[in-house]
C-alpha positions as CSV (number, residue, x, y, z in Angstrom):
1,M,-8.9,24.7,-6.2
2,A,-9.2,21.0,-6.7
3,K,-8.9,19.6,-10.2
4,F,-10.0,16.1,-11.3
5,F,-8.4,14.0,-14.0
6,K,-9.2,10.7,-15.6
7,S,-5.7,9.4,-15.1
8,I,-2.3,10.1,-13.6
9,T,-0.9,13.0,-15.5
10,D,2.8,13.6,-15.9
11,P,2.8,16.6,-13.5
12,L,0.9,14.5,-10.9
13,R,3.3,11.6,-11.3
14,R,6.3,13.8,-10.7
15,V,4.8,15.1,-7.5
16,V,4.0,11.5,-6.3
17,E,7.4,10.2,-7.2
18,R,9.1,12.8,-5.0
19,Q,7.2,11.8,-1.8
20,R,8.6,9.5,0.9
21,I,5.2,8.6,2.4
22,F,1.6,8.1,1.2
23,F,-1.6,7.2,2.9
24,V,-4.1,4.4,1.9
25,A,-7.8,4.6,2.9
26,T,-10.2,1.7,2.6
27,A,-13.6,0.9,4.0
28,A,-16.2,-1.8,4.1
29,V,-19.9,-1.8,5.1
30,G,-20.2,-2.1,8.9
31,A,-16.5,-1.7,9.5
32,R,-14.4,1.3,10.5
33,V,-12.8,3.4,7.8
34,N,-9.0,2.7,7.9
35,V,-6.2,5.0,6.9
36,S,-2.7,3.6,6.9
37,P,0.7,5.3,6.2
38,R,3.0,3.6,3.7
39,P,6.6,4.2,2.6
40,T,7.3,4.9,-1.0
41,A,10.9,3.7,-1.0
42,D,11.2,0.3,-2.6
43,T,7.4,-0.3,-2.4
44,L,5.4,2.0,-4.6
45,R,5.1,1.7,-8.3
46,I,3.0,3.6,-10.9
47,T,2.6,1.0,-13.6
48,G,0.4,2.9,-16.0
49,P,-1.8,6.0,-16.4
50,N,-4.6,4.2,-14.4
51,E,-2.7,1.8,-12.2
52,A,-0.5,1.9,-9.2
53,M,0.7,-0.8,-6.8
54,Y,2.7,-1.2,-3.6
55,L,4.4,-4.1,-1.9
56,D,2.7,-4.4,1.5
57,M,4.6,-5.5,4.5
58,T,3.4,-7.5,7.6
59,G,2.2,-5.2,10.3
60,S,0.1,-5.0,13.4
61,G,-3.2,-5.0,11.4
62,A,-4.6,-6.1,8.1
63,E,-7.5,-3.8,7.5
64,T,-6.6,-3.0,3.9
65,A,-6.6,-6.6,2.8
66,A,-9.9,-7.3,4.6
67,H,-11.6,-4.2,3.2
68,L,-10.4,-4.9,-0.3
69,R,-11.9,-8.4,-0.1
70,A,-15.2,-7.1,1.3
71,D,-15.6,-3.9,-0.7
72,G,-12.6,-2.9,-2.9
73,R,-12.9,0.9,-2.6
74,M,-9.6,2.6,-2.1
75,T,-8.0,6.0,-2.0
76,M,-4.3,6.8,-2.0
77,M,-3.2,10.3,-0.9
78,F,0.2,11.9,-1.3
79,C,1.0,15.2,0.4
80,S,3.9,17.3,-0.8
81,F,5.9,18.4,2.3
82,D,8.5,20.3,0.2
83,E,8.5,23.6,-1.7
84,Q,5.6,22.7,-4.0
85,P,2.3,22.8,-2.0
86,M,0.1,20.0,-3.4
87,I,-2.0,17.1,-2.4
88,V,-2.6,14.3,-4.9
89,R,-5.3,11.6,-4.5
90,F,-5.9,8.5,-6.5
91,F,-9.5,7.1,-6.4
92,G,-10.5,3.6,-7.4
93,T,-10.6,0.0,-6.4
94,G,-7.9,-2.2,-5.1
95,R,-7.2,-5.9,-5.0
96,S,-4.7,-8.0,-3.0
97,V,-2.3,-10.2,-4.9
98,L,-1.1,-12.6,-2.2
99,K,2.4,-13.7,-1.6
100,G,2.9,-17.3,-2.7
101,T,0.9,-16.9,-5.9
102,E,2.2,-16.9,-9.4
103,E,0.8,-13.4,-10.0
104,F,2.7,-12.1,-7.0
105,D,5.9,-13.5,-8.4
106,T,5.2,-12.1,-11.8
107,L,4.4,-8.6,-10.4
108,L,7.5,-8.8,-8.2
109,S,9.6,-9.7,-11.3
110,N,8.1,-7.1,-13.6
111,Y,7.8,-4.1,-11.4
112,F,10.1,-4.6,-8.3
113,D,13.2,-6.0,-10.1
114,G,12.4,-9.4,-8.5
115,K,13.4,-7.9,-5.1
116,D,11.1,-9.1,-2.3
117,L,11.4,-7.5,1.1
118,P,11.4,-9.3,4.5
119,G,7.9,-9.7,5.8
120,S,6.0,-8.9,2.5
121,R,2.5,-10.4,2.5
122,Q,0.8,-9.0,-0.6
123,I,1.0,-6.6,-3.5
124,V,-1.9,-4.2,-3.5
125,V,-2.9,-3.3,-7.1
126,M,-5.1,-0.2,-7.6
127,A,-7.2,0.4,-10.6
128,I,-7.5,4.2,-10.7
129,E,-10.8,5.7,-11.9
130,A,-9.9,9.3,-11.2
131,T,-7.1,11.5,-9.8
132,Q,-7.3,14.8,-8.0
133,S,-4.9,17.6,-7.2
134,S,-5.5,20.3,-4.7
135,C,-3.4,23.1,-3.4
136,G,-1.9,21.7,-0.2
137,Y,-1.4,25.2,1.3
138,G,-2.3,23.8,4.8
139,V,0.3,21.0,4.6
140,P,3.3,21.9,6.7
141,F,7.0,21.6,5.7
142,F,8.8,18.5,6.9
143,D,12.4,17.5,6.4
144,Y,13.1,13.9,5.4
145,T,15.8,12.3,7.5
146,G,15.7,8.7,6.4
147,E,13.7,5.5,6.4
148,R,12.9,3.8,9.7
149,P,14.5,0.3,9.6
150,T,12.5,-1.2,12.5
151,L,9.9,-3.1,10.5
152,R,12.3,-4.6,8.0
153,D,14.8,-5.5,10.8
154,W,11.9,-7.1,12.8
155,S,10.8,-9.1,9.8
156,A,14.3,-10.3,8.9
157,R,14.9,-11.5,12.5
158,K,11.6,-13.4,12.5
159,G,12.2,-15.1,9.1
160,D,9.5,-16.8,7.0
161,A,8.4,-19.2,9.8
162,G,8.1,-16.4,12.4
163,I,6.2,-14.2,9.9
164,A,3.9,-17.1,9.1
165,D,3.2,-17.5,12.9
166,Y,2.6,-13.8,13.3
167,L,0.2,-13.7,10.4
168,A,-1.7,-16.7,11.7
169,E,-2.0,-15.1,15.1
170,K,-2.7,-11.5,14.3
171,N,-3.5,-11.0,10.5
172,L,-6.2,-13.5,9.5
173,M,-9.0,-11.2,10.6
174,S,-9.4,-7.4,10.7
175,Q,-10.2,-5.5,13.8
176,D,-13.9,-5.7,12.7
177,C,-13.6,-9.5,12.2
178,L,-13.5,-9.4,8.4
179,P,-11.3,-12.1,6.8
180,T,-8.1,-11.1,5.1
181,G,-7.4,-14.2,3.0
182,F,-3.9,-14.5,4.4
183,E,-4.2,-18.2,5.2
184,S,-2.6,-19.0,1.9
185,V,0.3,-16.6,2.7
186,V,0.8,-18.4,6.0
187,D,0.9,-21.8,4.1
188,A,3.3,-20.4,1.4
189,L,5.7,-19.1,4.1
190,K,5.7,-22.4,6.0
191,G,6.6,-24.0,2.6
């Protein structure tokens, strides 16, 4: 049976911190609902009982950034694929903190030990209004075998100038033609 809470409880935090992947869902009026997988290693931080954030990497789409600008609603979902069957959801609103801003640098310093990753474009900060746990009995077991290095390797090969060009070509608008706000990231990467 699902249970709702007003914040991230210690038991929920322990479940979340054991996971290797989470899913982010966002939506905007007139646009498709988007669900994206995200890695937890080096990117996810729980920064308080009602706040979480993750370092977002350049990818083939930019729906999350566009939806957060247009609407702000966001859900994070974590599925336990190990011995404890559980699903944890965070409900709230998110905002993009764009690379190249003072706030990005401050968050990176305070919560990511100052360690930026190749191809980062924003930190998504979520204000959590409610959390939910549910049984997860239908979630299958999966064995974790490691992180996929492909995106980081691709980003490192491109370098800042190549990432800036990629963002300018493919990440300034969502698939539903909503603006992402990444123009300033492109400018920051071009220096």
